C-alpha positions as a printed NumPy array, in Angstrom:
array([[ 42.215, -29.374,  22.916],
       [ 39.866, -28.354,  25.404],
       [ 37.89 , -30.106,  27.693],
       [ 33.657, -29.727,  28.05 ],
       [ 32.295, -28.501,  31.531],
       [ 30.022, -30.904,  33.178],
       [ 27.093, -29.031,  32.211],
       [ 28.77 , -28.928,  28.222],
       [ 28.875, -33.012,  28.764],
       [ 25.514, -33.426,  29.736],
       [ 23.602, -32.527,  26.292],
       [ 26.765, -34.197,  24.783],
       [ 25.521, -37.772,  27.262],
       [ 21.271, -37.028,  26.872],
       [ 21.841, -37.365,  23.209],
       [ 19.582, -40.248,  21.419],
       [ 18.02 , -40.849,  18.605],
       [ 14.46 , -39.329,  19.426],
       [ 16.195, -36.23 ,  21.441],
       [ 19.014, -34.812,  19.476],
       [ 19.612, -32.033,  21.835],
       [ 20.579, -29.212,  19.473],
       [ 19.557, -25.669,  19.242],
       [ 19.148, -23.412,  16.193],
       [ 17.87 , -20.292,  14.36 ],
       [ 15.797, -19.723,  11.286],
       [ 17.022, -16.289,   9.658],
       [ 15.56 , -14.685,   7.069],
       [ 17.309, -12.438,   4.558],
       [ 16.653,  -9.931,   1.953],
       [ 19.277,  -9.482,  -0.648],
       [ 18.028,  -6.687,  -2.197],
       [ 21.293,  -4.609,  -0.482],
       [ 23.788,  -6.766,  -1.71 ],
       [ 25.584,  -6.154,  -4.969],
       [ 23.263,  -7.492,  -7.593],
       [ 20.744,  -7.534,  -5.686],
       [ 21.432, -11.073,  -4.778],
       [ 23.617, -13.628,  -3.011],
       [ 25.295, -16.389,  -4.8  ],
       [ 26.099, -19.769,  -2.304],
       [ 29.301, -19.426,  -3.169],
       [ 29.275, -15.993,  -1.611],
       [ 27.933, -17.565,   1.13 ],
       [ 30.836, -20.146,   1.578],
       [ 33.324, -17.434,   1.375],
       [ 31.917, -15.718,   3.852],
       [ 31.668, -18.467,   6.643],
       [ 34.94 , -20.075,   5.842],
       [ 36.659, -16.272,   6.275],
       [ 34.817, -16.279,  10.267],
       [ 35.504, -19.711,  10.731],
       [ 38.31 , -18.999,  13.17 ],
       [ 36.201, -16.282,  15.294],
       [ 33.821, -19.422,  16.947],
       [ 36.065, -22.387,  18.14 ],
       [ 33.791, -25.474,  17.904],
       [ 33.154, -24.714,  13.959],
       [ 36.442, -27.123,  13.359],
       [ 36.505, -29.087,  16.353],
       [ 34.678, -32.524,  17.154],
       [ 34.314, -34.351,  20.385],
       [ 36.024, -37.002,  21.319],
       [ 34.821, -39.092,  24.622],
       [ 37.275, -40.768,  26.93 ],
       [ 37.525, -44.368,  27.102],
       [ 34.628, -46.148,  29.682],
       [ 33.98 , -42.168,  30.228],
       [ 36.393, -42.213,  32.946],
       [ 35.856, -38.106,  32.492],
       [ 34.523, -35.456,  30.459],
       [ 34.953, -35.23 ,  26.655],
       [ 36.863, -32.755,  24.726],
       [ 36.993, -31.012,  21.732],
       [ 39.652, -31.598,  19.329],
       [ 40.387, -30.72 ,  15.767],
       [ 38.995, -32.136,  12.924],
       [ 41.658, -33.351,  10.843],
       [ 39.054, -33.998,   7.78 ],
       [ 36.831, -30.774,   7.994],
       [ 34.783, -30.211,   4.81 ],
       [ 33.135, -26.442,   5.068],
       [ 30.623, -27.839,   2.37 ],
       [ 29.83 , -30.682,   4.252],
       [ 28.429, -28.468,   7.035],
       [ 26.317, -25.801,   4.852],
       [ 23.995, -27.14 ,   2.688],
       [ 22.06 , -25.671,  -0.2  ],
       [ 17.964, -26.059,  -0.842],
       [ 15.369, -24.612,  -2.369],
       [ 11.19 , -24.877,  -1.434],
       [  9.134, -26.021,  -4.178],
       [  6.401, -23.876,  -5.779],
       [  4.795, -21.698,  -4.347],
       [  6.995, -21.303,  -1.554],
       [  5.114, -20.166,   1.313],
       [  5.229, -20.137,   5.154],
       [  3.976, -23.629,   5.638],
       [  6.494, -25.571,   3.245],
       [  8.891, -23.741,   5.294],
       [  8.   , -24.699,   8.219],
       [  7.538, -28.6  ,   7.127],
       [ 11.058, -27.898,   5.861],
       [ 12.976, -26.625,   8.479],
       [ 10.876, -29.284,  11.293],
       [ 12.329, -32.153,   9.256],
       [ 16.072, -30.816,   8.997],
       [ 16.488, -29.697,  12.868],
       [ 15.306, -33.087,  13.518],
       [ 17.768, -34.686,  11.811],
       [ 20.632, -35.969,  14.635],
       [ 24.513, -35.283,  14.102],
       [ 26.86 , -37.012,  13.068],
       [ 29.199, -37.096,  16.829],
       [ 32.176, -38.215,  14.312],
       [ 32.388, -34.441,  12.679],
       [ 31.95 , -30.569,  14.354],
       [ 28.186, -30.527,  15.638],
       [ 26.801, -27.891,  13.488],
       [ 25.098, -27.433,  10.062],
       [ 23.831, -24.203,   7.867],
       [ 20.935, -24.826,   5.375],
       [ 20.453, -22.462,   2.754],
       [ 16.839, -22.518,   1.677],
       [ 15.75 , -20.252,  -1.592],
       [ 12.462, -20.024,  -3.026],
       [ 10.842, -17.979,  -0.253],
       [  8.384, -16.319,  -3.139],
       [  4.945, -16.504,  -1.174],
       [  5.671, -16.164,   2.442],
       [  3.819, -13.176,   4.097],
       [  5.555, -10.551,   5.51 ],
       [  9.09 , -11.105,   3.381],
       [  9.858,  -9.787,   0.07 ],
       [  9.77 , -12.007,  -3.019],
       [ 13.708, -13.457,  -3.745],
       [ 14.152, -13.796,   0.653],
       [ 16.17 , -16.491,   1.558],
       [ 16.451, -18.497,   4.91 ],
       [ 19.435, -19.882,   7.022],
       [ 18.591, -22.231,   9.376],
       [ 21.789, -22.981,  11.75 ],
       [ 22.144, -25.903,  13.592],
       [ 24.497, -26.384,  17.1  ],
       [ 24.548, -28.927,  19.456],
       [ 23.74 , -27.827,  22.949],
       [ 27.173, -29.432,  24.374],
       [ 28.622, -26.206,  22.278],
       [ 26.601, -23.761,  22.838],
       [ 23.427, -22.307,  24.942],
       [ 21.229, -19.257,  23.728],
       [ 23.465, -16.589,  24.477],
       [ 26.628, -18.226,  23.376],
       [ 24.852, -19.451,  20.327],
       [ 23.622, -15.419,  19.754],
       [ 27.055, -14.811,  19.838],
       [ 28.028, -16.748,  17.057],
       [ 25.128, -14.826,  15.233],
       [ 27.227, -11.921,  16.057],
       [ 30.44 , -13.747,  14.277],
       [ 28.934, -14.55 ,  11.157],
       [ 27.33 , -11.079,  10.576],
       [ 28.415,  -7.544,   9.927],
       [ 27.052,  -3.902,  10.634],
       [ 26.614,  -3.057,   6.763],
       [ 26.036,  -4.584,   3.569],
       [ 29.333,  -4.157,   2.704],
       [ 30.658,  -8.042,   3.3  ],
       [ 34.248,  -7.275,   5.242],
       [ 36.629,  -9.736,   4.339],
       [ 38.568, -10.943,   7.204],
       [ 41.982, -11.753,   7.247],
       [ 41.491, -15.132,   8.577],
       [ 44.896, -16.698,   9.747],
       [ 45.975, -20.197,   8.784],
       [ 44.466, -23.302,  10.359],
       [ 46.699, -26.   ,  11.115],
       [ 44.718, -28.833,  12.892],
       [ 46.375, -30.343,  15.76 ],
       [ 46.458, -34.317,  15.892],
       [ 43.858, -35.766,  18.126],
       [ 45.595, -37.586,  21.114],
       [ 45.474, -41.208,  22.123],
       [ 42.498, -42.954,  23.717],
       [ 44.988, -44.117,  26.304],
       [ 46.531, -40.368,  26.907],
       [ 43.248, -39.328,  27.682],
       [ 42.65 , -41.819,  30.178],
       [ 46.175, -41.103,  31.812],
       [ 44.986, -37.349,  32.028],
       [ 41.667, -37.972,  33.703],
       [ 43.514, -40.041,  36.422],
       [ 46.194, -37.371,  37.231],
       [ 43.313, -35.105,  37.151],
       [ 41.517, -36.82 ,  39.739],
       [ 44.605, -36.978,  42.123],
       [ 45.48 , -33.706,  41.502],
       [ 41.928, -32.089,  42.374],
       [ 40.832, -35.251,  45.437],
       [ 38.463, -32.593,  47.446],
       [ 36.885, -30.452,  44.622],
       [ 33.465, -31.51 ,  45.362],
       [ 34.139, -31.221,  49.058],
       [ 35.51 , -27.227,  48.396],
       [ 32.391, -26.808,  46.217],
       [ 29.84 , -28.098,  48.88 ],
       [ 31.804, -26.105,  51.577],
       [ 31.552, -22.339,  49.473],
       [ 27.971, -23.311,  49.177],
       [ 26.842, -23.759,  52.383],
       [ 27.322, -20.387,  53.922],
       [ 25.3  , -18.99 ,  50.323],
       [ 22.588, -21.457,  51.148],
       [ 22.328, -20.609,  54.912],
       [ 22.133, -17.299,  54.03 ],
       [ 18.87 , -17.675,  52.072],
       [ 16.955, -20.183,  54.311],
       [ 17.391, -17.154,  56.918],
       [ 15.967, -14.491,  53.879],
       [ 13.198, -16.93 ,  53.904],
       [ 12.673, -17.331,  57.585],
       [ 12.357, -13.223,  57.945],
       [  9.995, -13.177,  55.511],
       [ 12.176, -11.462,  52.729],
       [ 12.157, -14.065,  50.02 ],
       [  9.453, -16.537,  49.769],
       [ 10.154, -20.373,  49.485],
       [ 10.43 , -21.547,  46.144],
       [  6.866, -23.583,  45.387],
       [  6.996, -27.106,  44.223],
       [  4.243, -27.581,  42.008],
       [  3.277, -30.598,  40.584],
       [  4.063, -31.485,  36.907],
       [  0.713, -32.659,  35.687],
       [  0.151, -34.866,  32.575],
       [ -1.031, -33.742,  29.272],
       [ -0.489, -34.876,  25.474],
       [  3.073, -33.257,  25.504],
       [  4.28 , -35.828,  28.589],
       [  5.551, -39.006,  27.962],
       [  8.43 , -40.333,  25.278],
       [  9.807, -38.408,  22.559],
       [  8.858, -39.315,  18.755],
       [ 11.894, -38.786,  16.507],
       [  9.346, -36.17 ,  14.161],
       [  8.876, -32.415,  14.994],
       [  6.832, -29.361,  14.125],
       [  7.562, -26.143,  13.618],
       [  5.47 , -22.687,  13.867],
       [  5.761, -19.184,  15.347],
       [  4.588, -15.241,  15.658],
       [  5.728, -12.027,  15.352],
       [  5.416,  -9.127,  17.423],
       [  6.333,  -5.542,  18.133],
       [  8.268,  -4.597,  21.691],
       [  6.488,  -1.342,  22.01 ],
       [  3.543,  -3.104,  21.831],
       [  4.12 ,  -5.508,  24.937],
       [  4.889,  -2.615,  27.317],
       [  1.137,  -1.379,  27.658],
       [  0.456,  -4.873,  28.37 ],
       [  3.549,  -4.893,  31.096],
       [  1.752,  -2.163,  32.298],
       [ -1.363,  -4.286,  33.283],
       [  0.913,  -5.485,  36.536],
       [  3.343,  -2.947,  38.474],
       [  6.5  ,  -4.826,  38.499],
       [  6.017,  -7.151,  35.419],
       [  8.397,  -7.078,  32.501],
       [  8.378,  -8.462,  28.77 ],
       [  9.621, -11.31 ,  29.973],
       [  6.787, -12.085,  31.92 ],
       [  4.461, -10.773,  28.953],
       [  5.977, -13.765,  27.139],
       [  5.397, -16.376,  29.657],
       [  2.065, -15.1  ,  29.683],
       [  1.424, -15.072,  26.104],
       [  2.86 , -18.982,  26.327],
       [  0.499, -20.269,  29.149],
       [ -2.621, -18.401,  27.219],
       [ -1.714, -20.541,  24.027],
       [ -1.404, -23.573,  26.051],
       [ -4.774, -22.734,  27.932],
       [ -6.447, -22.367,  24.745],
       [ -5.013, -25.291,  22.848],
       [ -5.507, -27.717,  25.647],
       [ -9.352, -26.384,  26.386],
       [ -9.943, -27.048,  22.498],
       [ -8.605, -30.393,  23.024],
       [-10.82 , -31.246,  26.086],
       [ -7.779, -32.103,  28.12 ],
       [ -7.062, -28.638,  30.181],
       [ -5.857, -29.995,  33.781],
       [ -6.934, -28.741,  36.583],
       [ -3.461, -28.127,  37.78 ],
       [ -1.696, -25.342,  36.781],
       [  1.226, -26.427,  33.883],
       [  4.792, -25.759,  34.668],
       [  7.59 , -24.263,  32.721],
       [ 11.491, -24.223,  32.779],
       [ 12.972, -20.944,  32.042],
       [ 17.097, -20.794,  31.361],
       [ 18.542, -18.159,  32.762],
       [ 22.273, -16.771,  32.233],
       [ 24.542, -16.661,  34.802],
       [ 27.44 , -15.251,  32.63 ],
       [ 29.647, -12.946,  34.827],
       [ 31.133, -10.145,  32.944],
       [ 34.704, -11.956,  32.469],
       [ 32.699, -14.833,  31.221],
       [ 30.888, -13.057,  28.074],
       [ 31.879, -14.094,  24.791],
       [ 32.526, -17.987,  25.511],
       [ 30.959, -20.424,  24.221],
       [ 29.649, -23.642,  25.904],
       [ 27.015, -23.455,  28.569],
       [ 26.056, -20.981,  31.288],
       [ 22.762, -21.526,  32.385],
       [ 20.496, -22.069,  35.147],
       [ 16.918, -23.004,  35.281],
       [ 13.873, -21.133,  36.947],
       [ 11.133, -23.393,  37.773],
       [  7.63 , -21.093,  36.727],
       [  3.903, -22.054,  37.55 ],
       [  2.267, -20.538,  34.337],
       [ -1.621, -20.223,  35.852],
       [ -3.435, -22.131,  32.755],
       [ -6.016, -22.332,  35.448],
       [ -6.813, -18.865,  35.388],
       [ -9.105, -17.855,  32.76 ],
       [ -8.492, -14.046,  33.335],
       [ -5.489, -12.819,  31.301],
       [ -4.699, -10.034,  33.915],
       [ -4.75 , -12.325,  36.932],
       [ -2.802, -14.706,  34.885],
       [ -0.186, -12.514,  34.1  ],
       [ -0.098, -11.311,  37.597],
       [  0.801, -15.086,  39.394],
       [  3.398, -15.359,  36.53 ],
       [  5.078, -12.019,  37.756],
       [  4.977, -12.755,  41.429],
       [  6.574, -16.559,  40.259],
       [  9.435, -15.035,  38.747],
       [  9.804, -12.124,  41.097],
       [ 10.803, -14.468,  43.674],
       [ 12.583, -16.764,  41.526],
       [ 15.104, -14.598,  40.438],
       [ 15.402, -13.115,  43.943],
       [ 16.415, -16.718,  45.29 ],
       [ 18.89 , -16.884,  42.078],
       [ 20.447, -13.351,  42.984],
       [ 20.708, -14.504,  46.901],
       [ 22.937, -17.697,  45.469],
       [ 24.742, -16.019,  43.214],
       [ 26.239, -16.642,  39.665],
       [ 29.618, -18.325,  41.397],
       [ 27.736, -20.66 ,  43.257],
       [ 25.089, -21.515,  40.752],
       [ 27.619, -22.139,  38.311],
       [ 29.741, -24.251,  41.282],
       [ 26.333, -26.426,  41.833],
       [ 25.496, -27.154,  38.019],
       [ 29.285, -28.881,  37.991],
       [ 29.067, -30.669,  41.015],
       [ 28.142, -33.593,  39.394],
       [ 29.897, -35.456,  36.562],
       [ 27.721, -34.851,  33.376],
       [ 27.267, -38.353,  32.692],
       [ 26.16 , -39.161,  35.879],
       [ 23.525, -36.017,  35.726],
       [ 22.332, -37.232,  32.456],
       [ 21.448, -40.57 ,  33.562],
       [ 20.076, -39.317,  36.412],
       [ 17.471, -37.212,  34.347],
       [ 16.382, -40.485,  31.828],
       [ 15.928, -42.754,  34.815],
       [ 13.674, -39.96 ,  37.139],
       [ 11.92 , -39.232,  33.971],
       [ 11.113, -43.071,  32.773],
       [ 10.738, -44.275,  36.427],
       [  8.627, -41.411,  37.936],
       [  6.577, -40.9  ,  34.975],
       [  6.897, -37.409,  34.503],
       [  9.39 , -34.386,  34.427],
       [ 10.135, -31.477,  36.04 ],
       [  7.982, -29.244,  33.907],
       [  5.591, -29.493,  30.874],
       [  7.582, -27.317,  28.213],
       [ 10.289, -24.766,  28.436],
       [ 10.19 , -20.696,  27.589],
       [ 13.748, -19.529,  27.262],
       [ 13.757, -16.035,  26.133],
       [ 17.72 , -14.674,  24.333],
       [ 17.827, -11.211,  23.694],
       [ 19.44 ,  -9.76 ,  20.437],
       [ 21.03 ,  -7.303,  18.658],
       [ 18.549,  -4.255,  18.116],
       [ 20.721,  -2.855,  14.592],
       [ 20.393,  -4.358,  11.77 ],
       [ 22.99 ,  -6.951,  10.751],
       [ 23.835,  -8.487,   7.348],
       [ 24.803, -11.943,   6.249],
       [ 27.186, -11.671,   2.792],
       [ 25.722,  -8.616,   2.142],
       [ 22.128,  -9.653,   2.72 ],
       [ 20.051,  -8.342,   5.529],
       [ 18.78 ,  -9.647,   8.303],
       [ 15.081,  -9.191,   8.513],
       [ 14.242, -11.618,  11.597],
       [ 14.933, -14.636,  13.155],
       [ 13.388, -17.582,  15.158],
       [ 14.724, -19.824,  17.586],
       [ 13.988, -23.489,  17.815],
       [ 15.028, -25.417,  20.842],
       [ 15.735, -28.859,  22.214],
       [ 12.603, -31.661,  23.281],
       [ 13.438, -33.389,  26.578],
       [ 11.611, -37.063,  27.662],
       [  8.324, -35.839,  29.262],
       [  8.885, -32.18 ,  27.667],
       [  7.486, -32.284,  24.078],
       [  6.644, -28.69 ,  23.412],
       [  9.181, -25.697,  23.492],
       [  8.619, -21.864,  23.598],
       [ 12.016, -20.082,  22.153],
       [ 11.686, -15.955,  22.065],
       [ 13.957, -13.811,  20.382],
       [ 14.366, -10.015,  20.07 ],
       [ 15.757,  -8.449,  17.057],
       [ 15.734,  -4.668,  15.435],
       [ 12.465,  -3.7  ,  17.892],
       [ 10.924,  -7.146,  16.8  ],
       [  9.799, -10.172,  19.359],
       [  9.184, -13.686,  17.698],
       [  7.799, -16.521,  19.678],
       [  8.409, -20.297,  17.945],
       [  6.979, -23.369,  19.098],
       [  8.901, -26.376,  17.978],
       [  7.091, -29.57 ,  19.178],
       [  6.847, -33.737,  18.8  ],
       [  5.065, -33.96 ,  15.675],
       [  2.78 , -36.631,  17.487],
       [  2.182, -34.312,  20.341],
       [  1.273, -31.228,  18.238],
       [ -0.344, -32.616,  14.67 ],
       [ -1.711, -29.523,  14.23 ],
       [  1.109, -26.96 ,  14.562],
       [ -0.937, -23.91 ,  12.58 ],
       [ -3.612, -24.096,  14.988],
       [ -1.4  , -23.767,  18.164],
       [  0.469, -20.455,  16.429],
       [ -2.89 , -18.943,  16.109],
       [ -3.485, -19.638,  19.598],
       [ -0.098, -18.127,  20.227],
       [ -1.363, -14.907,  18.544],
       [ -5.045, -15.172,  20.185],
       [ -3.329, -15.259,  23.601],
       [ -1.487, -12.02 ,  23.198],
       [ -4.647, -10.643,  21.402],
       [ -6.673, -11.37 ,  24.593],
       [ -3.862,  -9.71 ,  26.611],
       [ -3.542,  -6.458,  24.123],
       [ -7.178,  -5.802,  24.082],
       [ -7.249,  -5.937,  27.923],
       [ -4.658,  -3.435,  27.875],
       [ -6.667,  -1.295,  25.565],
       [ -9.599,  -1.352,  28.   ],
       [ -7.689,  -0.563,  30.843],
       [ -6.22 ,   2.715,  29.09 ],
       [ -9.752,   3.958,  27.791]])
């Protein structure tokens, strides 16, 4: 039995029917390297079953403390059934990209049953006419609740499920003997004892944080850091309440092709380029609809604050940067330059605070209170902290295999929050970068058009880089 951190618990408490707080990956595999050139569903079940012990929450469910008197716990699911969590479906003919996007959107939008472990795998066959992938390929849609993992720890789950060659080595899994779930009364007693033992934990956290915050103020006063800009968040079609339906689409790029674009602005990173592509797509799409606001759109950018000692741990260890996207700037190079200035200063502030203080601050308030405050501020205040999220999760740069099939590429899927009806997810793998958009279907009824906007925003930056070199 393990208790959730306040940050993990926040994601559990914020769950609502229209805003299921889950993250996911769509992996595409080529089975030609597997024995007999194919992978059977039975082999996938066996492959995952051998690795269940490598990912703690695979056989654990959430148990809430009565009256939410304390954060919930992960407890063993005594009725765990692997075949409930791994499902098998197929696309109808012709099996093209549009059909795959529609199916993924529908499957990803479905909330979890909180009485069971909060994950699902959907094995999708029938990808016979998806451009860029060989016939016979299959997909794996993995869904994990955000209370169990963030992007980085989710990538660790991917690593645990894959091998480095096509020989799917059998793993000697230990015998699993589930513990009985505690009684609700014992959780209440445990919560009371915890409060009695740590009456001054909040005060201690504040005391540790004050010197760091004073140091940041001194750095701003001395001109070493710029005071973070508090951006106005304009209203767009992606603002307001979220519906229950989702859309999904994506584009693929080569990392090598990003580097000349990065060199357009001194000090810019590939992450800055991906932010600029997302910003360019938003600008193009809203211009096309006649809805581009005068104020620039704003994005949250989750960053990992895991220490080296915390590498490999599940759960959430994230802080957020808030970045102005420069959607009010027509010139793509100037837009990239503005994004670079924003990210450099935000990173400087986070580095000055330090991972330990950021972690302390993220756990300063109970998850239940944070989730309630977030919902109230969104609904009463009429807006959100940003218009979208752009998250970048680095992946492995060597080929991976799943039950003998080679992983070709992977697309990330992010969660939507009230007031932020569009999400951009960046993943890298084997020299390739994928940029995925997940959105409320009512707010983005034409996801293929938005994916074209992503491509056009990239082409615009690529052409600017080519013109600079020539």
